[in-house]
DSSP file (Angstrom, degrees, kcal/mol; ACC not computed):
  #  RESIDUE AA STRUCTURE BP1 BP2  ACC     N-H-->O    O-->H-N    N-H-->O    O-->H-N    TCO  KAPPA ALPHA  PHI   PSI    X-CA   Y-CA   Z-CA
    1    1 A M              0   0    0      0, 0.0     2,-0.4     0, 0.0     0, 0.0   0.000 360.0 360.0 360.0 146.5   23.5  -49.8   49.6
    2    2 A T        -     0   0    0      3,-0.0     0, 0.0     1,-0.0     0, 0.0  -0.751 360.0-127.2 -99.8 148.6   21.0  -48.4   47.3
    3    3 A S        -     0   0    0     -2,-0.4    -1,-0.0     1,-0.1     0, 0.0  -0.641  33.9 -96.3 -90.9 152.6   18.1  -50.3   46.1
    4    4 A P        -     0   0    0      0, 0.0     3,-0.1     0, 0.0    -1,-0.1  -0.328  50.8 -92.3 -65.2 148.6   17.4  -50.5   42.3
    5    5 A P        -     0   0    0      0, 0.0     3,-0.1     0, 0.0    -3,-0.0  -0.252  51.3 -93.8 -61.1 149.7   14.8  -48.0   41.0
    6    6 A P        -     0   0    0      0, 0.0     2,-0.2     0, 0.0    -3,-0.0  -0.337  47.1 -99.6 -64.7 146.5   11.3  -49.3   41.0
    7    7 A A        -     0   0    0     -3,-0.1     2,-0.2     1,-0.1     0, 0.0  -0.456  38.6-132.6 -68.2 133.0   10.3  -50.8   37.7
    8    8 A R        -     0   0    0     -2,-0.2    -1,-0.1     1,-0.1     3,-0.0  -0.548  23.0-103.7 -87.0 152.6    8.2  -48.5   35.6
    9    9 A D    >>  -     0   0    0     -2,-0.2     4,-2.0     1,-0.2     3,-0.5  -0.593  27.4-132.4 -69.0 131.3    5.0  -49.4   34.0
   10   10 A P  H 3> S+     0   0    0      0, 0.0     4,-2.1     0, 0.0     5,-0.2   0.824 106.6  57.3 -57.7 -31.5    5.8  -49.9   30.3
   11   11 A G  H 3> S+     0   0    0      2,-0.2     4,-2.2     1,-0.2     5,-0.1   0.892 106.6  48.1 -66.3 -39.9    2.7  -47.8   29.4
   12   12 A E  H <> S+     0   0    0     -3,-0.5     4,-2.6     2,-0.2     5,-0.2   0.913 111.1  50.8 -66.1 -42.2    4.1  -44.9   31.4
   13   13 A A  H  X S+     0   0    0     -4,-2.0     4,-2.2     1,-0.2    -2,-0.2   0.909 111.3  47.5 -62.5 -41.8    7.5  -45.2   29.8
   14   14 A I  H  X S+     0   0    0     -4,-2.1     4,-2.3     2,-0.2    -1,-0.2   0.911 111.8  50.3 -66.0 -41.8    5.9  -45.2   26.3
   15   15 A A  H  X S+     0   0    0     -4,-2.2     4,-2.2     2,-0.2    -2,-0.2   0.898 110.4  50.3 -62.8 -40.9    3.7  -42.2   27.1
   16   16 A A  H  X S+     0   0    0     -4,-2.6     4,-2.1     1,-0.2    -1,-0.2   0.914 111.2  48.4 -64.1 -42.6    6.8  -40.3   28.4
   17   17 A L  H  X S+     0   0    0     -4,-2.2     4,-2.4     1,-0.2    -2,-0.2   0.885 109.7  52.5 -64.3 -38.2    8.7  -41.1   25.3
   18   18 A E  H  X S+     0   0    0     -4,-2.3     4,-2.2     2,-0.2    -2,-0.2   0.902 109.2  49.6 -64.5 -40.3    5.7  -40.0   23.1
   19   19 A R  H  X S+     0   0    0     -4,-2.2     4,-2.4     2,-0.2    -2,-0.2   0.905 111.2  49.6 -63.8 -40.6    5.6  -36.6   25.0
   20   20 A Q  H  X S+     0   0    0     -4,-2.1     4,-2.5     1,-0.2    -2,-0.2   0.903 109.9  50.3 -65.4 -40.5    9.3  -36.2   24.4
   21   21 A V  H  X S+     0   0    0     -4,-2.4     4,-2.3     2,-0.2    -1,-0.2   0.891 109.8  51.5 -63.6 -39.5    8.9  -36.9   20.7
   22   22 A E  H  X S+     0   0    0     -4,-2.2     4,-2.4     2,-0.2    -2,-0.2   0.920 110.7  47.9 -63.1 -43.9    6.1  -34.4   20.5
   23   23 A R  H  X S+     0   0    0     -4,-2.4     4,-2.4     1,-0.2    -2,-0.2   0.924 113.1  47.5 -63.6 -43.5    8.3  -31.7   22.2
   24   24 A L  H  X S+     0   0    0     -4,-2.5     4,-2.4     1,-0.2    -1,-0.2   0.870 111.2  51.8 -65.5 -35.9   11.2  -32.5   19.9
   25   25 A G  H  X S+     0   0    0     -4,-2.3     4,-2.3     2,-0.2    -2,-0.2   0.906 110.0  48.6 -65.5 -41.5    8.8  -32.4   16.8
   26   26 A A  H  X S+     0   0    0     -4,-2.4     4,-2.4     2,-0.2    -2,-0.2   0.908 111.9  49.5 -64.4 -41.5    7.5  -28.9   17.9
   27   27 A L  H  X S+     0   0    0     -4,-2.4     4,-2.6     1,-0.2    -2,-0.2   0.913 110.9  49.7 -63.4 -42.5   11.1  -27.7   18.4
   28   28 A A  H  X S+     0   0    0     -4,-2.4     4,-2.3     2,-0.2    -2,-0.2   0.897 110.9  49.6 -63.4 -40.2   12.1  -29.0   14.9
   29   29 A A  H  X S+     0   0    0     -4,-2.3     4,-2.3     2,-0.2    -2,-0.2   0.914 111.0  49.8 -64.6 -42.5    9.0  -27.3   13.3
   30   30 A F  H  X S+     0   0    0     -4,-2.4     4,-2.4     1,-0.2    -2,-0.2   0.930 112.0  47.7 -61.4 -46.0    9.9  -24.0   15.1
   31   31 A L  H  X S+     0   0    0     -4,-2.6     4,-2.3     1,-0.2    -1,-0.2   0.884 110.4  52.1 -63.9 -38.1   13.5  -24.2   13.9
   32   32 A A  H  X S+     0   0    0     -4,-2.3     4,-2.2     2,-0.2    -1,-0.2   0.915 110.4  48.0 -64.0 -42.4   12.4  -25.0   10.3
   33   33 A I  H  X S+     0   0    0     -4,-2.3     4,-2.6     2,-0.2    -2,-0.2   0.908 110.7  52.0 -63.9 -41.5   10.0  -22.0   10.3
   34   34 A A  H  X S+     0   0    0     -4,-2.4     4,-2.4     1,-0.2    -2,-0.2   0.906 109.8  48.8 -61.9 -41.8   12.8  -19.7   11.7
   35   35 A V  H  X S+     0   0    0     -4,-2.3     4,-2.3     2,-0.2    -1,-0.2   0.918 111.4  49.5 -64.2 -43.1   15.2  -20.9    8.9
   36   36 A V  H  X S+     0   0    0     -4,-2.2     4,-2.7     1,-0.2    -2,-0.2   0.918 111.9  48.7 -62.1 -43.5   12.6  -20.3    6.2
   37   37 A L  H  X S+     0   0    0     -4,-2.6     4,-2.2     2,-0.2    -2,-0.2   0.906 111.0  49.7 -64.8 -41.8   11.9  -16.8    7.6
   38   38 A L  H  X S+     0   0    0     -4,-2.4     4,-1.1     2,-0.2    -1,-0.2   0.910 113.5  46.3 -63.1 -41.1   15.6  -15.9    7.7
   39   39 A F  H  X S+     0   0    0     -4,-2.3     4,-1.6     1,-0.2     3,-0.4   0.920 111.7  51.1 -65.7 -43.4   16.1  -17.1    4.2
   40   40 A A  H  X S+     0   0    0     -4,-2.7     4,-3.1     1,-0.2    -2,-0.2   0.858 103.2  60.2 -63.6 -35.0   13.0  -15.2    3.0
   41   41 A Q  H  < S+     0   0    0     -4,-2.2    -1,-0.2     1,-0.2    -2,-0.2   0.865 109.7  42.3 -61.3 -35.5   14.3  -12.0    4.6
   42   42 A R  H  < S+     0   0    0     -4,-1.1    -1,-0.2    -3,-0.4    -2,-0.2   0.781 120.6  41.3 -81.1 -27.1   17.3  -12.1    2.4
   43   43 A V  H  < S+     0   0    0     -4,-1.6    -2,-0.2    -5,-0.1    -3,-0.2   0.868  98.4  78.4 -90.0 -40.7   15.5  -13.1   -0.7
   44   44 A L  S  < S-     0   0    0     -4,-3.1     2,-0.0    -5,-0.2     0, 0.0  -0.407  89.0-105.1 -73.1 145.9   12.4  -10.9   -0.6
   45   45 A P        -     0   0    0      0, 0.0    -1,-0.1     0, 0.0    -2,-0.1  -0.355  36.9-103.3 -68.7 150.2   12.7   -7.2   -1.6
   46   46 A T        -     0   0    0      1,-0.1    -5,-0.0    -4,-0.1    -4,-0.0  -0.543  43.0-108.5 -70.6 134.6   12.7   -4.6    1.2
   47   47 A P        -     0   0    0      0, 0.0     2,-0.5     0, 0.0    -1,-0.1  -0.345  29.6-139.9 -66.1 147.8    9.4   -2.8    1.3
   48   48 A V        -     0   0    0     -3,-0.1     2,-0.6     2,-0.0     0, 0.0  -0.922   3.9-142.4-112.0 132.0    9.3    0.8    0.1
   49   49 A L        -     0   0    0     -2,-0.5     2,-0.4     2,-0.0     0, 0.0  -0.839  20.8-169.8 -94.4 124.2    7.3    3.4    1.9
   50   50 A V        +     0   0    0     -2,-0.6     2,-0.3     3,-0.0     3,-0.0  -0.953  18.0 144.2-119.7 132.1    5.7    5.9   -0.6
   51   51 A A        -     0   0    0     -2,-0.4     3,-0.1     1,-0.1    -2,-0.0  -0.976  49.9-130.3-156.4 163.4    4.1    9.2    0.4
   52   52 A E  S    S+     0   0    0     -2,-0.3    17,-1.5     1,-0.3     2,-0.3   0.624  95.0  19.5 -90.2 -16.6    3.6   12.7   -0.8
   53   53 A Q  E     -A   68   0A   0     15,-0.2     2,-0.4     2,-0.0    -1,-0.3  -0.980  57.1-165.6-156.6 139.2    4.6   14.2    2.6
   54   54 A F  E     -A   67   0A   0     13,-2.8    13,-2.5    -2,-0.3     2,-0.4  -0.993  13.8-166.5-122.9 134.9    6.5   13.2    5.7
   55   55 A L  E     -A   66   0A   0     -2,-0.4     2,-0.5    11,-0.2    11,-0.2  -0.952  10.9-156.8-121.0 141.6    6.3   15.2    8.9
   56   56 A V  E     -A   65   0A   0      9,-2.6     8,-3.3    -2,-0.4     9,-1.5  -0.981  20.2-173.2-114.7 119.4    8.4   15.0   12.0
   57   57 A R  E     -A   63   0A   0     -2,-0.5     6,-0.2     6,-0.3    -2,-0.0  -0.825  19.3-129.1-111.9 150.0    6.7   16.4   15.1
   58   58 A N    >   -     0   0    0      4,-2.3     3,-2.5    -2,-0.3    -1,-0.0  -0.353  46.0 -86.7 -84.0 176.2    8.0   17.0   18.6
   59   59 A P  T 3  S+     0   0    0      0, 0.0    -1,-0.1     0, 0.0    -2,-0.0   0.728 130.1  57.0 -58.6 -20.5    6.2   15.6   21.6
   60   60 A N  T 3  S-     0   0    0      2,-0.1     3,-0.1     1,-0.0    -3,-0.0   0.430 120.4-107.5 -89.4   0.6    4.0   18.8   21.7
   61   61 A G  S <  S+     0   0    0     -3,-2.5     2,-0.4     1,-0.3    -5,-0.0   0.486  70.7 144.4  88.9   3.1    2.8   18.2   18.1
   62   62 A V        -     0   0    0     20,-0.1    -4,-2.3     1,-0.1     2,-0.5  -0.619  55.1-119.6 -78.4 130.8    4.9   21.0   16.6
   63   63 A V  E     +A   57   0A   0     -2,-0.4    -6,-0.3    -6,-0.2     3,-0.1  -0.587  36.8 171.8 -72.3 118.7    6.2   20.2   13.1
   64   64 A R  E     +     0   0A   0     -8,-3.3    16,-3.4    -2,-0.5     2,-0.3   0.678  66.1  15.5-100.5 -23.5   10.0   20.3   13.3
   65   65 A A  E     -AB  56  79A   0     -9,-1.5    -9,-2.6    14,-0.2     2,-0.4  -0.995  60.3-170.1-150.9 149.4   10.8   18.9    9.8
   66   66 A E  E     -AB  55  78A   0     12,-2.2    12,-2.8    -2,-0.3     2,-0.5  -0.991   5.7-171.8-143.7 131.9    8.8   18.3    6.6
   67   67 A L  E     +AB  54  77A   0    -13,-2.5   -13,-2.8    -2,-0.4     2,-0.3  -0.988  32.1 141.2-121.3 119.7    9.8   16.4    3.5
   68   68 A S  E     -AB  53  76A   0      8,-2.5     8,-3.1    -2,-0.5     2,-0.8  -0.928  58.8-110.4-149.5 170.1    7.3   16.8    0.6
   69   69 A S  E >   - B   0  75A   0    -17,-1.5     3,-3.5    -2,-0.3     2,-0.2  -0.863  46.0-131.8-106.6  94.2    6.8   17.3   -3.1
   70   70 A H  E >> S- B   0  74A   0      4,-2.4     3,-1.8    -2,-0.8     4,-1.5  -0.232  84.4 -16.3 -52.8 109.8    5.6   20.9   -3.0
   71   71 A G  T 34 S-     0   0    0      1,-0.3    -1,-0.3     2,-0.2    -3,-0.0   0.679 117.4 -74.0  65.6  16.8    2.5   20.9   -5.3
   72   72 A G  T <4 S+     0   0    0     -3,-3.5    -1,-0.3     2,-0.2    -2,-0.2   0.543 129.3  76.9  75.8   5.4    3.6   17.5   -6.6
   73   73 A R  T <4 S+     0   0    0     -3,-1.8    -2,-0.2     1,-0.3    -3,-0.1   0.754  86.1  43.6-115.7 -38.1    6.3   19.2   -8.6
   74   74 A E  E  < S-B   70   0A   0     -4,-1.5    -4,-2.4    17,-0.0     2,-0.3  -0.946  70.3-132.0-122.2 126.3    9.3   20.1   -6.4
   75   75 A P  E     -B   69   0A   0      0, 0.0    17,-1.6     0, 0.0     2,-0.4  -0.616  34.5-176.9 -72.8 133.5   10.9   18.1   -3.7
   76   76 A V  E     -BC  68  91A   0     -8,-3.1    -8,-2.5    -2,-0.3     2,-0.5  -0.995  20.5-165.3-136.2 136.9   11.3   20.3   -0.6
   77   77 A L  E     -BC  67  90A   0     13,-2.8    13,-2.7    -2,-0.4     2,-0.4  -0.991  13.4-171.6-120.0 122.6   12.9   19.7    2.8
   78   78 A R  E     -BC  66  89A   0    -12,-2.8   -12,-2.2    -2,-0.5     2,-0.5  -0.943   8.7-164.0-115.0 134.9   12.0   22.2    5.6
   79   79 A L  E     -BC  65  88A   0      9,-2.6     8,-2.7    -2,-0.4     9,-2.0  -0.983  16.5-162.8-116.0 126.4   13.6   22.3    9.0
   80   80 A N  E     - C   0  86A   0    -16,-3.4     6,-0.2    -2,-0.5     2,-0.0  -0.696  15.2-118.8-111.0 158.1   11.7   24.3   11.6
   81   81 A D    >   -     0   0    0      4,-2.5     3,-2.0    -2,-0.2    -1,-0.1  -0.156  50.1 -81.2 -80.8-175.2   12.6   25.9   14.9
   82   82 A A  T 3  S+     0   0    0      1,-0.3   -20,-0.1     2,-0.1   -24,-0.1   0.738 131.8  55.2 -63.0 -22.9   10.9   24.9   18.2
   83   83 A A  T 3  S-     0   0    0      2,-0.1    -1,-0.3   -19,-0.1   -20,-0.1   0.477 120.1-108.4 -87.8  -2.6    8.0   27.2   17.4
   84   84 A G  S <  S+     0   0    0     -3,-2.0     2,-0.3     1,-0.3    -2,-0.1   0.598  72.2 141.1  87.2  11.5    7.4   25.4   14.1
   85   85 A K        -     0   0    0      1,-0.1    -4,-2.5    20,-0.0    -1,-0.3  -0.706  59.8-104.3 -90.2 139.4    8.7   28.3   11.9
   86   86 A E  E     +C   80   0A   0     -2,-0.3    -6,-0.2    -6,-0.2    21,-0.2  -0.370  46.5 161.3 -61.1 130.7   10.7   27.5    8.9
   87   87 A R  E     +     0   0A   0     -8,-2.7    16,-2.8     1,-0.4     2,-0.4   0.632  67.2  27.7-118.9 -33.6   14.4   28.2    9.4
   88   88 A I  E     -CD  79 102A   0     -9,-2.0    -9,-2.6    14,-0.2     2,-0.4  -0.999  62.3-174.5-133.4 133.5   16.0   26.1    6.6
   89   89 A L  E     -CD  78 101A   0     12,-2.4    12,-2.8    -2,-0.4     2,-0.4  -0.995   0.9-175.0-127.8 128.6   14.5   25.2    3.2
   90   90 A L  E     +CD  77 100A   0    -13,-2.7   -13,-2.8    -2,-0.4     2,-0.3  -0.985  20.5 157.3-119.9 133.0   16.1   22.9    0.7
   91   91 A G  E     -CD  76  99A   0      8,-2.4     8,-2.5    -2,-0.4     2,-0.5  -0.984  38.6-141.1-153.1 162.9   14.5   22.5   -2.7
   92   92 A V  E     - D   0  98A   0    -17,-1.6     6,-0.2    -2,-0.3     5,-0.1  -0.987  28.1-143.8-126.1 118.1   14.8   21.5   -6.3
   93   93 A R    >   -     0   0    0      4,-3.1     3,-2.2    -2,-0.5   -19,-0.0  -0.339  28.6-104.4 -78.1 162.3   12.8   23.6   -8.7
   94   94 A P  T 3  S+     0   0    0      0, 0.0    -1,-0.1     0, 0.0   -20,-0.0   0.795 121.3  57.5 -57.1 -28.7   11.1   22.1  -11.9
   95   95 A D  T 3  S-     0   0    0      2,-0.1    -2,-0.0     1,-0.0    -3,-0.0   0.493 124.5-101.8 -81.8  -0.9   13.8   23.7  -14.1
   96   96 A G  S <  S+     0   0    0     -3,-2.2     2,-0.2     1,-0.3    19,-0.0   0.341  73.0 145.7  99.2  -6.2   16.5   21.9  -12.1
   97   97 A T        -     0   0    0     -5,-0.1    -4,-3.1    17,-0.0     2,-0.4  -0.452  36.4-151.0 -64.4 132.6   17.7   24.8  -10.0
   98   98 A T  E     -DE  92 115A   0     17,-2.1    17,-2.6    -6,-0.2     2,-0.3  -0.859  18.3-176.7-105.9 145.8   18.7   23.7   -6.5
   99   99 A E  E     -DE  91 114A   0     -8,-2.5    -8,-2.4    -2,-0.4     2,-0.4  -0.998  23.9-166.3-147.7 142.4   18.3   26.1   -3.6
  100  100 A I  E     -DE  90 113A   0     13,-2.6    13,-2.7    -2,-0.3     2,-0.4  -0.998  18.3-171.4-124.2 124.9   19.0   26.4    0.1
  101  101 A R  E     -DE  89 112A   0    -12,-2.8   -12,-2.4    -2,-0.4     2,-0.4  -0.955   9.1-156.8-119.7 138.5   17.3   29.3    1.9
  102  102 A L  E     -DE  88 111A   0      9,-2.9     8,-3.0    -2,-0.4     9,-1.5  -0.945  13.0-165.0-112.9 132.2   17.9   30.4    5.5
  103  103 A A  E     - E   0 109A   0    -16,-2.8     6,-0.2    -2,-0.4     2,-0.1  -0.825  14.2-126.5-117.1 154.7   15.2   32.3    7.4
  104  104 A D    >   -     0   0    0      4,-2.4     3,-1.9    -2,-0.3    -1,-0.1  -0.215  45.4 -84.7 -85.8-175.6   15.3   34.3   10.6
  105  105 A S  T 3  S+     0   0    0      1,-0.3    -1,-0.1     2,-0.1   -20,-0.0   0.660 129.3  58.2 -68.3 -14.6   13.0   33.8   13.6
  106  106 A L  T 3  S-     0   0    0      2,-0.1    -1,-0.3   -21,-0.0     3,-0.1   0.240 120.0-108.8 -96.6  12.4   10.4   36.0   11.9
  107  107 A N  S <  S+     0   0    0     -3,-1.9     2,-0.5     1,-0.2    -2,-0.1   0.765  72.4 141.7  68.3  28.5   10.3   33.6    8.9
  108  108 A R        -     0   0    0    -22,-0.0    -4,-2.4   -21,-0.0     2,-0.4  -0.878  56.8-119.4-100.6 130.9   12.0   36.1    6.6
  109  109 A H  E     +E  103   0A   0     -2,-0.5    -6,-0.3    -6,-0.2     3,-0.1  -0.543  38.5 169.0 -69.6 125.5   14.5   34.6    4.1
  110  110 A R  E     +     0   0A   0     -8,-3.0    16,-3.1    -2,-0.4     2,-0.3   0.622  61.2  21.5-114.3 -20.7   17.8   36.3    4.9
  111  111 A A  E     -EF 102 125A   0     -9,-1.5    -9,-2.9    14,-0.2     2,-0.4  -0.996  59.8-174.9-149.3 146.3   20.3   34.2    2.8
  112  112 A A  E     -EF 101 124A   0     12,-2.5    12,-2.7    -2,-0.3     2,-0.5  -0.997   9.5-165.9-144.8 138.1   20.0   31.9   -0.2
  113  113 A L  E     +EF 100 123A   0    -13,-2.7   -13,-2.6    -2,-0.4     2,-0.3  -0.993  21.5 175.9-122.0 124.4   22.5   29.7   -2.0
  114  114 A A  E     -EF  99 122A   0      8,-3.0     8,-2.3    -2,-0.5     2,-0.5  -0.938  28.8-156.0-131.0 151.2   21.4   28.5   -5.4
  115  115 A L  E     -EF  98 121A   0    -17,-2.6   -17,-2.1    -2,-0.3     5,-0.1  -0.936  31.4-139.2-122.6 104.7   22.8   26.5   -8.2
  116  116 A W    >   -     0   0    0      4,-2.8     3,-2.5    -2,-0.5   -18,-0.1  -0.061  27.5 -99.3 -62.7 166.0   20.9   27.5  -11.4
  117  117 A S  T 3  S+     0   0    0      1,-0.3    -1,-0.1     2,-0.1   -21,-0.0   0.743 124.6  56.6 -61.1 -23.6   19.9   24.9  -13.9
  118  118 A D  T 3  S-     0   0    0      2,-0.1    -1,-0.3     1,-0.0    -2,-0.1   0.436 123.9-103.5 -86.7   1.9   22.9   25.9  -16.1
  119  119 A G  S <  S+     0   0    0     -3,-2.5    -2,-0.1     1,-0.3    20,-0.0   0.418  73.9 143.0  94.7  -0.9   25.2   25.1  -13.2
  120  120 A S        -     0   0    0     -5,-0.1    -4,-2.8     1,-0.0    -1,-0.3  -0.596  44.3-135.9 -77.8 128.1   25.9   28.7  -12.2
  121  121 A P  E     -F  115   0A   0      0, 0.0    17,-2.0     0, 0.0     2,-0.3  -0.530  21.6-174.1 -83.3 152.6   26.2   29.3   -8.5
  122  122 A N  E     -FG 114 137A   0     -8,-2.3    -8,-3.0    15,-0.2     2,-0.4  -0.980   9.6-169.9-148.8 129.8   24.5   32.3   -6.8
  123  123 A L  E     -FG 113 136A   0     13,-3.3    13,-3.0    -2,-0.3     2,-0.4  -0.991  11.0-177.8-123.5 127.3   24.7   33.5   -3.2
  124  124 A V  E     -FG 112 135A   0    -12,-2.7   -12,-2.5    -2,-0.4     2,-0.4  -0.979  12.3-165.3-128.2 137.0   22.3   36.2   -1.9
  125  125 A M  E     -FG 111 134A   0      9,-2.6     8,-3.1    -2,-0.4     9,-1.7  -0.990  16.6-161.7-120.2 129.3   22.1   38.0    1.5
  126  126 A M  E     - G   0 132A   0    -16,-3.1     6,-0.2    -2,-0.4     2,-0.1  -0.769  14.2-126.6-112.9 152.9   18.9   39.9    2.2
  127  127 A A    >   -     0   0    0      4,-2.5     3,-2.1    -2,-0.3    -1,-0.1  -0.294  46.2 -89.8 -81.5 176.7   18.0   42.6    4.7
  128  128 A D  T 3  S+     0   0    0      1,-0.3    -1,-0.1     2,-0.1   -19,-0.0   0.664 126.3  63.9 -67.5 -13.5   15.0   42.2    7.0
  129  129 A D  T 3  S-     0   0    0      2,-0.2    -1,-0.3   -21,-0.0     3,-0.1   0.470 116.7-112.5 -85.5  -0.6   12.8   43.9    4.3
  130  130 A G  S <  S+     0   0    0     -3,-2.1     2,-0.2     1,-0.3    -2,-0.1   0.324  75.5 129.9  90.4  -8.4   13.5   41.0    2.0
  131  131 A R        -     0   0    0     20,-0.1    -4,-2.5     1,-0.1    -1,-0.3  -0.584  63.7-112.0 -81.6 142.1   15.6   43.0   -0.5
  132  132 A S  E     +G  126   0A   0     -2,-0.2    -6,-0.3    -6,-0.2     3,-0.1  -0.515  34.6 174.6 -74.2 138.4   18.9   41.6   -1.5
  133  133 A R  E    S+     0   0A   0     -8,-3.1    16,-2.4     1,-0.4     2,-0.4   0.672  71.1  29.6-111.0 -32.8   21.9   43.6   -0.3
  134  134 A I  E     +GH 125 148A   0     -9,-1.7    -9,-2.6    14,-0.2     2,-0.4  -0.997  63.4 177.2-133.0 131.1   24.8   41.4   -1.4
  135  135 A R  E     -GH 124 147A   0     12,-2.3    12,-2.6    -2,-0.4     2,-0.4  -0.981   1.7-179.2-136.0 123.3   24.7   39.1   -4.4
  136  136 A M  E     +GH 123 146A   0    -13,-3.0   -13,-3.3    -2,-0.4     2,-0.3  -0.971  16.1 155.9-119.9 136.4   27.6   37.0   -5.6
  137  137 A S  E     -GH 122 145A   0      8,-2.2     8,-3.0    -2,-0.4     2,-0.5  -0.987  37.8-139.7-153.7 162.2   27.4   34.8   -8.6
  138  138 A V  E     - H   0 144A   0    -17,-2.0     6,-0.2    -2,-0.3    -2,-0.0  -0.987  32.3-141.6-124.2 118.2   29.4   33.1  -11.3
  139  139 A G    >   -     0   0    0      4,-2.4     3,-2.2    -2,-0.5   -17,-0.0  -0.132  29.8 -98.8 -74.8 172.4   27.7   33.3  -14.7
  140  140 A S  T 3  S+     0   0    0      1,-0.3    -1,-0.1     2,-0.1    -2,-0.0   0.686 124.6  64.5 -64.4 -16.5   27.5   30.6  -17.3
  141  141 A N  T 3  S-     0   0    0      2,-0.2    -1,-0.3     1,-0.0     3,-0.1   0.333 117.7-114.7 -86.5   7.0   30.4   32.5  -19.0
  142  142 A A  S <  S+     0   0    0     -3,-2.2     2,-0.5     1,-0.2    -2,-0.1   0.643  73.8 134.6  69.3  17.7   32.6   31.6  -15.9
  143  143 A V        -     0   0    0      2,-0.0    -4,-2.4    17,-0.0    -1,-0.2  -0.869  49.2-138.6 -99.9 127.6   32.8   35.3  -15.0
  144  144 A G  E     -H  138   0A   0     -2,-0.5     2,-0.3    -6,-0.2    -6,-0.3  -0.505  20.4-169.8 -81.4 151.8   32.2   36.1  -11.3
  145  145 A S  E     -H  137   0A   0     -8,-3.0    -8,-2.2    -2,-0.2     2,-0.4  -0.987  12.6-162.1-141.9 153.4   30.2   39.1  -10.2
  146  146 A L  E     -HI 136 159A   0     13,-3.0    13,-2.6    -2,-0.3     2,-0.4  -0.999   7.5-171.1-135.6 129.3   29.5   40.9   -7.0
  147  147 A L  E     -HI 135 158A   0    -12,-2.6   -12,-2.3    -2,-0.4     2,-0.4  -0.987   1.0-171.2-125.5 127.1   26.6   43.3   -6.4
  148  148 A L  E     -HI 134 157A   0      9,-2.5     8,-3.6    -2,-0.4     9,-1.4  -0.946   9.4-167.8-114.7 138.8   26.2   45.5   -3.3
  149  149 A A  E     - I   0 155A   0    -16,-2.4     6,-0.2    -2,-0.4     2,-0.0  -0.908  15.5-125.1-127.5 154.1   22.9   47.5   -2.8
  150  150 A D    >   -     0   0    0      4,-2.5     3,-1.9    -2,-0.3    -1,-0.1  -0.151  47.9 -80.9 -84.6-173.6   21.9   50.2   -0.4
  151  151 A S  T 3  S+     0   0    0      1,-0.3   -20,-0.1     2,-0.1    -1,-0.1   0.686 131.6  52.1 -66.0 -18.0   18.9   50.2    2.0
  152  152 A L  T 3  S-     0   0    0      2,-0.1    -1,-0.3   -21,-0.0     3,-0.1   0.406 121.2-106.1 -95.6   1.0   16.5   51.1   -0.9
  153  153 A G  S <  S+     0   0    0     -3,-1.9     2,-0.2     1,-0.3    -2,-0.1   0.546  71.4 145.7  88.0   6.8   17.8   48.3   -3.0
  154  154 A R        -     0   0    0      1,-0.1    -4,-2.5    -5,-0.0    -1,-0.3  -0.568  57.6-104.4 -79.6 142.3   19.8   50.6   -5.4
  155  155 A D  E     +I  149   0A   0     -6,-0.2    -6,-0.3    -2,-0.2     3,-0.1  -0.475  39.6 174.0 -66.9 127.2   23.0   49.2   -6.8
  156  156 A L  E     +     0   0A   0     -8,-3.6     2,-0.4     1,-0.4    -7,-0.2   0.791  67.3   4.6 -98.3 -42.1   26.0   50.7   -5.0
  157  157 A R  E     -I  148   0A   0     -9,-1.4    -9,-2.5     2,-0.0     2,-0.4  -0.995  57.2-170.0-149.6 137.4   28.8   48.7   -6.5
  158  158 A V  E     -I  147   0A   0     -2,-0.4   -11,-0.2   -11,-0.2   -13,-0.0  -0.996  22.6-132.8-128.1 132.4   29.0   46.1   -9.2
  159  159 A A  E      I  146   0A   0    -13,-2.6   -13,-3.0    -2,-0.4    -2,-0.0  -0.998 360.0 360.0-131.6 139.0   32.1   44.0   -9.9
  160  160 A P              0   0    0      0, 0.0    -1,-0.2     0, 0.0   -15,-0.1  -0.993 360.0 360.0 -76.8 360.0   33.6   43.3  -12.3
């Protein structure tokens, strides 16, 4: 047979109940704060980060990407190679022209695709001296054209 548990002092029992009430009160306060924070997260606007330039660097500190407002006028996105040299440039000029330029490892622009402000597309391929050798475009009159140039930049063939 087991004997009945020893009688507790009423003061100890009351103190134990008070500690339990304090713990439950703290838990209730924590849960109330959590509910308020979750509600506030849905109601409050998401913060916006504003800057004139963002840089992405690799662990060695080399800039691999840059998003900026070139001179405060033109949004530009540059993607660089492992040496930090520009390889791809995307931009919007003040007149509304959009452009993508591709550069070689010596940072020379070798190809460009543009959409002029009037909506006319233009594709240019350049030699290593920077002169265009092939130019394809569609004018605002909806007529396509093709221009081929020699090593001195002289027109060899124009179509139409």
